[in-house]
TIVEXFI-137701 format. One record per residue (C-alpha): residue number from 0; residue in three letters; x, y, z. Coordinates in steps of 0.001 Angstrom, whole numbers, plus 500000, padded with zeros to 6 digits. Each point is the difference from the previous one (the first is absolute). Layout:
! TIVEXFI-137701
{k:NUM, r:ala, x:X, y:Y, z:Z}
...
***
This chain:
! TIVEXFI-137701
{k:0, r:unk, x:499738, y:499926, z:499791}
{k:1, r:unk, x:501683, y:503805, z:499437}
{k:2, r:unk, x:500016, y:502344, z:502455}
{k:3, r:unk, x:497397, y:502332, z:497426}
{k:4, r:unk, x:497516, y:496087, z:500519}
{k:5, r:unk, x:500334, y:500277, z:503994}
{k:6, r:unk, x:499253, y:503517, z:499950}
{k:7, r:unk, x:497152, y:499711, z:497826}
{k:8, r:unk, x:498828, y:496894, z:503264}
{k:9, r:unk, x:500262, y:502262, z:502494}
{k:10, r:unk, x:498124, y:502977, z:498658}
{k:11, r:unk, x:497212, y:497282, z:500151}
{k:12, r:unk, x:501272, y:498222, z:503558}
{k:13, r:unk, x:499304, y:503581, z:500899}
{k:14, r:unk, x:496943, y:500651, z:498457}
{k:15, r:unk, x:498979, y:496932, z:501632}
{k:16, r:unk, x:499075, y:498728, z:496719}
{k:17, r:unk, x:502262, y:496852, z:498902}
{k:18, r:unk, x:498691, y:496532, z:498741}
{k:19, r:unk, x:501174, y:496651, z:502663}
{k:20, r:unk, x:502601, y:499355, z:497073}
{k:21, r:unk, x:501768, y:504254, z:499570}
{k:22, r:unk, x:499594, y:499662, z:503068}
{k:23, r:unk, x:502238, y:496394, z:501008}
{k:24, r:unk, x:502168, y:502243, z:497190}
{k:25, r:unk, x:500331, y:503125, z:501721}
{k:26, r:unk, x:501537, y:498105, z:503279}
{k:27, r:unk, x:502753, y:497616, z:498660}
{k:28, r:unk, x:500938, y:503539, z:498192}
{k:29, r:unk, x:500379, y:501752, z:502709}
{k:30, r:unk, x:501393, y:497233, z:501957}
{k:31, r:unk, x:502196, y:499393, z:497378}
{k:32, r:unk, x:501072, y:503748, z:499557}
{k:33, r:unk, x:499974, y:501434, z:503665}
{k:34, r:unk, x:501308, y:503624, z:497820}
{k:35, r:unk, x:496624, y:500711, z:498409}
{k:36, r:unk, x:498354, y:499730, z:503033}
{k:37, r:unk, x:500085, y:503998, z:500186}
{k:38, r:unk, x:498224, y:500159, z:496365}
{k:39, r:unk, x:497382, y:498145, z:502208}
{k:40, r:unk, x:500004, y:502279, z:502744}
{k:41, r:unk, x:499440, y:502599, z:497881}
{k:42, r:unk, x:496136, y:498938, z:498444}
{k:43, r:unk, x:499860, y:499067, z:503602}
{k:44, r:unk, x:499816, y:503666, z:501187}
{k:45, r:unk, x:498745, y:501422, z:496637}
{k:46, r:unk, x:497063, y:497253, z:500153}
{k:47, r:unk, x:499223, y:501341, z:504091}
{k:48, r:unk, x:500908, y:504315, z:498969}
{k:49, r:unk, x:497038, y:498945, z:497860}
{k:50, r:unk, x:497729, y:498426, z:502754}
{k:51, r:unk, x:500641, y:503218, z:502295}
{k:52, r:unk, x:498865, y:502423, z:497199}
{k:53, r:unk, x:502066, y:502260, z:500112}
{k:54, r:unk, x:499175, y:504212, z:498723}
{k:55, r:unk, x:501071, y:500619, z:496620}
{k:56, r:unk, x:503279, y:501722, z:499351}
{k:57, r:unk, x:501143, y:501464, z:496885}
{k:58, r:unk, x:502691, y:497016, z:498080}
{k:59, r:unk, x:503546, y:500794, z:498861}
{k:60, r:unk, x:499688, y:501938, z:496886}
{k:61, r:unk, x:500257, y:497159, z:497015}
{k:62, r:unk, x:499429, y:497242, z:501550}
{k:63, r:unk, x:496214, y:500367, z:499480}
{k:64, r:unk, x:500268, y:499194, z:496561}
{k:65, r:unk, x:502558, y:497990, z:500186}
{k:66, r:unk, x:498101, y:497855, z:502523}
{k:67, r:unk, x:497224, y:500283, z:497024}
{k:68, r:unk, x:501194, y:499294, z:497281}
{k:69, r:unk, x:501164, y:496601, z:501249}
{k:70, r:unk, x:496610, y:498781, z:501863}
{k:71, r:unk, x:498313, y:501762, z:496244}
{k:72, r:unk, x:502284, y:497062, z:499030}
{k:73, r:unk, x:499352, y:497260, z:502637}
{k:74, r:unk, x:496697, y:500989, z:499250}
{k:75, r:unk, x:499287, y:498501, z:496903}
{k:76, r:unk, x:501924, y:497441, z:499612}
{k:77, r:unk, x:498467, y:498501, z:503465}
{k:78, r:unk, x:496220, y:501118, z:499041}
{k:79, r:unk, x:499917, y:496203, z:497759}
{k:80, r:unk, x:501335, y:496942, z:501196}
{k:81, r:unk, x:502155, y:498641, z:496741}
{k:82, r:unk, x:498535, y:496816, z:498819}
{k:83, r:unk, x:502707, y:496917, z:499069}
{k:84, r:unk, x:498755, y:499281, z:496344}
{k:85, r:unk, x:499397, y:496316, z:499902}
{k:86, r:unk, x:501065, y:498039, z:497115}
{k:87, r:unk, x:497274, y:498437, z:496910}
{k:88, r:unk, x:499414, y:496114, z:500837}
{k:89, r:unk, x:502738, y:498034, z:497243}
{k:90, r:unk, x:498455, y:496873, z:497951}
{k:91, r:unk, x:501148, y:497528, z:501986}
{k:92, r:unk, x:501453, y:498632, z:496862}
{k:93, r:unk, x:502201, y:503143, z:499286}
{k:94, r:unk, x:500761, y:499991, z:503745}
{k:95, r:unk, x:504033, y:499847, z:500348}
{k:96, r:unk, x:501483, y:497811, z:503128}
{k:97, r:unk, x:501009, y:502283, z:503054}
{k:98, r:unk, x:503256, y:499865, z:500820}
{k:99, r:unk, x:500623, y:497821, z:502269}
{k:100, r:unk, x:502319, y:501353, z:502832}
{k:101, r:unk, x:498072, y:503559, z:499524}
{k:102, r:unk, x:495791, y:501012, z:500599}
{k:103, r:unk, x:497818, y:502952, z:498567}
{k:104, r:unk, x:498453, y:501763, z:503767}
{k:105, r:unk, x:496683, y:499101, z:500313}
{k:106, r:unk, x:497263, y:503045, z:499251}
{k:107, r:unk, x:499385, y:500617, z:504522}
{k:108, r:unk, x:503786, y:500469, z:499764}
{k:109, r:unk, x:500040, y:503109, z:498165}
{k:110, r:unk, x:497086, y:501325, z:501120}
{k:111, r:unk, x:500841, y:499257, z:503091}
{k:112, r:unk, x:503317, y:501918, z:499113}
{k:113, r:unk, x:498051, y:502921, z:498232}
{k:114, r:unk, x:497177, y:500461, z:503147}
{k:115, r:unk, x:503626, y:500372, z:501825}
{k:116, r:unk, x:501558, y:502613, z:497815}
{k:117, r:unk, x:496676, y:502033, z:500081}
{k:118, r:unk, x:499569, y:499441, z:503490}
{k:119, r:unk, x:502940, y:501746, z:500266}
{k:120, r:unk, x:499195, y:503266, z:498080}
{k:121, r:unk, x:497286, y:500646, z:501529}
{k:122, r:unk, x:502118, y:499670, z:503395}
{k:123, r:unk, x:502731, y:502191, z:498865}
{k:124, r:unk, x:497418, y:502263, z:498783}
{k:125, r:unk, x:497992, y:499725, z:504398}
{k:126, r:unk, x:503595, y:501200, z:500470}
{k:127, r:unk, x:499966, y:503144, z:498047}
{k:128, r:unk, x:496939, y:500853, z:501434}
{k:129, r:unk, x:501601, y:499460, z:503639}
{k:130, r:unk, x:502754, y:502352, z:499028}
{k:131, r:unk, x:497221, y:502709, z:498253}
{k:132, r:unk, x:498681, y:499678, z:503267}
{k:133, r:unk, x:503060, y:500131, z:502183}
{k:134, r:unk, x:501121, y:503246, z:497771}
{k:135, r:unk, x:496398, y:501799, z:501154}
{k:136, r:unk, x:498003, y:498756, z:496760}
{k:137, r:unk, x:495989, y:499761, z:500526}
{k:138, r:unk, x:498033, y:496887, z:498707}
{k:139, r:unk, x:498098, y:502877, z:498123}
{k:140, r:unk, x:503094, y:500826, z:498943}
{k:141, r:unk, x:501234, y:496447, z:499439}
{k:142, r:unk, x:497079, y:499492, z:497782}
{k:143, r:unk, x:499784, y:502306, z:497936}
{k:144, r:unk, x:503812, y:499394, z:499176}
{k:145, r:unk, x:499092, y:496124, z:499273}
{k:146, r:unk, x:497072, y:500892, z:497680}
{k:147, r:unk, x:501034, y:502841, z:498309}
{k:148, r:unk, x:500297, y:499888, z:495962}
{k:149, r:unk, x:504247, y:500181, z:499678}
{k:150, r:unk, x:498848, y:503568, z:497862}
{k:151, r:unk, x:499025, y:501737, z:502441}
{k:152, r:unk, x:503188, y:498671, z:502587}
{k:153, r:unk, x:502086, y:500807, z:496722}
{k:154, r:unk, x:498278, y:503268, z:499611}
{k:155, r:unk, x:500789, y:501020, z:504107}
{k:156, r:unk, x:503067, y:499723, z:499757}
{k:157, r:unk, x:500853, y:501653, z:497424}
{k:158, r:unk, x:497502, y:502603, z:501594}
{k:159, r:unk, x:502811, y:500018, z:503217}
{k:160, r:unk, x:502876, y:499839, z:497944}
{k:161, r:unk, x:501849, y:503403, z:499612}
{k:162, r:unk, x:500372, y:499946, z:496109}
{k:163, r:unk, x:497131, y:499095, z:499217}
{k:164, r:unk, x:497644, y:501423, z:496440}
{k:165, r:unk, x:497164, y:500292, z:497907}
{k:166, r:unk, x:499433, y:500549, z:497025}
{k:167, r:unk, x:495909, y:500427, z:498290}
{k:168, r:unk, x:498281, y:499598, z:496671}
{k:169, r:unk, x:496617, y:499990, z:498260}
{k:170, r:unk, x:498421, y:496748, z:499306}
{k:171, r:unk, x:498015, y:499719, z:496268}
{k:172, r:unk, x:496577, y:500911, z:501117}
{k:173, r:unk, x:501030, y:501747, z:502614}
{k:174, r:unk, x:501362, y:498505, z:503315}
{k:175, r:unk, x:503231, y:500617, z:501604}
{k:176, r:unk, x:503055, y:497881, z:501233}
{k:177, r:unk, x:502164, y:500327, z:501929}
{k:178, r:unk, x:504089, y:498811, z:500345}
{k:179, r:unk, x:500788, y:499505, z:503468}
{k:180, r:unk, x:504252, y:498598, z:500143}
{k:181, r:unk, x:503030, y:500248, z:501314}
{k:182, r:unk, x:503401, y:499344, z:500642}
{k:183, r:unk, x:501031, y:499453, z:503160}
{k:184, r:unk, x:497590, y:497091, z:500245}
{k:185, r:unk, x:499715, y:498589, z:496316}
{k:186, r:unk, x:496771, y:499793, z:499236}
{k:187, r:unk, x:497039, y:501991, z:497844}
{k:188, r:unk, x:496545, y:499672, z:500447}
{k:189, r:unk, x:497088, y:501906, z:497211}
{k:190, r:unk, x:497461, y:501065, z:501931}
{k:191, r:unk, x:496786, y:500435, z:497539}
{k:192, r:unk, x:496342, y:501586, z:499056}
{k:193, r:unk, x:497840, y:499722, z:498015}
{k:194, r:unk, x:501479, y:497396, z:497475}
{k:195, r:unk, x:497334, y:498792, z:498109}
{k:196, r:unk, x:498481, y:496914, z:499464}
{k:197, r:unk, x:501530, y:496563, z:498365}
{k:198, r:unk, x:498049, y:496918, z:499692}
{k:199, r:unk, x:501289, y:496291, z:501490}
{k:200, r:unk, x:502197, y:499501, z:497452}
{k:201, r:unk, x:502261, y:502770, z:500651}
{k:202, r:unk, x:501909, y:501657, z:502568}
{k:203, r:unk, x:502360, y:503927, z:500479}
{k:204, r:unk, x:503496, y:499055, z:499304}
{k:205, r:unk, x:502568, y:501942, z:501618}
{k:206, r:unk, x:503650, y:500889, z:497662}
{k:207, r:unk, x:503293, y:502318, z:500556}
{k:208, r:unk, x:500251, y:501427, z:496793}
{k:209, r:unk, x:504216, y:500377, z:499162}
{k:210, r:unk, x:501408, y:501409, z:497418}
{k:211, r:unk, x:500180, y:496560, z:498592}
{k:212, r:unk, x:497171, y:498639, z:500816}
{k:213, r:unk, x:497183, y:499796, z:502654}
{k:214, r:unk, x:500944, y:496132, z:502765}
{k:215, r:unk, x:496313, y:499200, z:502188}
{k:216, r:unk, x:499880, y:501603, z:502686}
{k:217, r:unk, x:497010, y:497028, z:501217}
{k:218, r:unk, x:496030, y:499918, z:499513}
{k:219, r:unk, x:497550, y:500523, z:502090}
{k:220, r:unk, x:496044, y:500835, z:500235}
{k:221, r:unk, x:497813, y:502086, z:501147}
{k:222, r:unk, x:496451, y:500558, z:502296}
{k:223, r:unk, x:498388, y:502789, z:498918}
{k:224, r:unk, x:502009, y:501354, z:497821}
{k:225, r:unk, x:502932, y:500633, z:503107}
{k:226, r:unk, x:502859, y:498425, z:501421}
{k:227, r:unk, x:503010, y:499564, z:500697}
{k:228, r:unk, x:502109, y:497956, z:498489}
{k:229, r:unk, x:504077, y:499704, z:501103}
{k:230, r:unk, x:502392, y:499998, z:496930}
{k:231, r:unk, x:502625, y:496755, z:499288}
{k:232, r:unk, x:503032, y:501665, z:499495}
{k:233, r:unk, x:502505, y:503091, z:500983}
{k:234, r:unk, x:498648, y:503421, z:498859}
{k:235, r:unk, x:503384, y:501563, z:497335}
{k:236, r:unk, x:500336, y:503434, z:499974}
{k:237, r:unk, x:498990, y:501462, z:496893}
{k:238, r:unk, x:496953, y:496880, z:499939}
{k:239, r:unk, x:496588, y:500163, z:499305}
{k:240, r:unk, x:497678, y:498605, z:501310}
{k:241, r:unk, x:496853, y:498519, z:497914}
{k:242, r:unk, x:497122, y:497914, z:500236}
{k:243, r:unk, x:498173, y:498631, z:496812}
{k:244, r:unk, x:497151, y:497278, z:500326}
{k:245, r:unk, x:501061, y:496622, z:499128}
{k:246, r:unk, x:498794, y:496769, z:498713}
{k:247, r:unk, x:499065, y:497440, z:503812}
{k:248, r:unk, x:503882, y:498831, z:501650}
{k:249, r:unk, x:501792, y:503027, z:497643}
{k:250, r:unk, x:501272, y:501043, z:496561}
{k:251, r:unk, x:500869, y:496414, z:498741}
{k:252, r:unk, x:503724, y:502421, z:497909}
{k:253, r:unk, x:500872, y:501212, z:503049}
{k:254, r:unk, x:498774, y:503989, z:499018}
{k:255, r:unk, x:498024, y:501078, z:500195}
{k:256, r:unk, x:497255, y:499858, z:496839}
{k:257, r:unk, x:497667, y:503258, z:500512}
{k:258, r:unk, x:499834, y:503269, z:500497}
{k:259, r:unk, x:500899, y:501140, z:503853}
{k:260, r:unk, x:497048, y:501006, z:501966}
{k:261, r:unk, x:502333, y:502176, z:502435}
{k:262, r:unk, x:503807, y:500497, z:499977}
{k:263, r:unk, x:501489, y:501849, z:502528}
{k:264, r:unk, x:504000, y:501216, z:500005}
{k:265, r:unk, x:502410, y:500110, z:502265}
{k:266, r:unk, x:502218, y:502778, z:498650}
***
């Protein structure tokens, strides 16, 4: 067992959330590695701190964004437990003889490993929540962090950055679009309203338009013509960010196939 795996089990132990198998593995690893006891003690102290409740205090600068980004990744990874693929049955007459010296793991064994990996991911997420409360985040705040769309979280980070920039432009048929970006954060978000209606077979696609051509920055949909879309990639000096209407799934050519409905210069 690695130190990272032990740390995940220690978080679950502190929260009294381990299965009997994982609890036994935790105790065995702790006995074999007494130098890891400090990890267990820190998790236990954090869990006790959570149980007692504390007044909210301002976290250190920069710590909030780092934790929020990590938790968002953990939430996405832990949302649905992985389901192992089971190979299709092979006809008896064509099935090769298995090697005598080895045997493939059973479906039950595979599911056990996958389930333990998923469980430990959830325990790591729980430990992160304990840490957030320990540095002064309230329960309501944590709930918002776990459900906030990535584009909204990115927009908050951009707006807090000292080098935050924004430029607005018109959208065809009377809408507006505003590009928010920050080089220090390394993210850009397009906030728009009044976008034209499109069919289910179409999507909006973002582009970085540069001297050597257009580079896709992802696709997005809009509800009632409004959206906040996180761009894929970094804004470069002199880029123009454009939006086109493409077929569902994005442009099949890798380049815009329609005229932009908005174009926002960044320089």
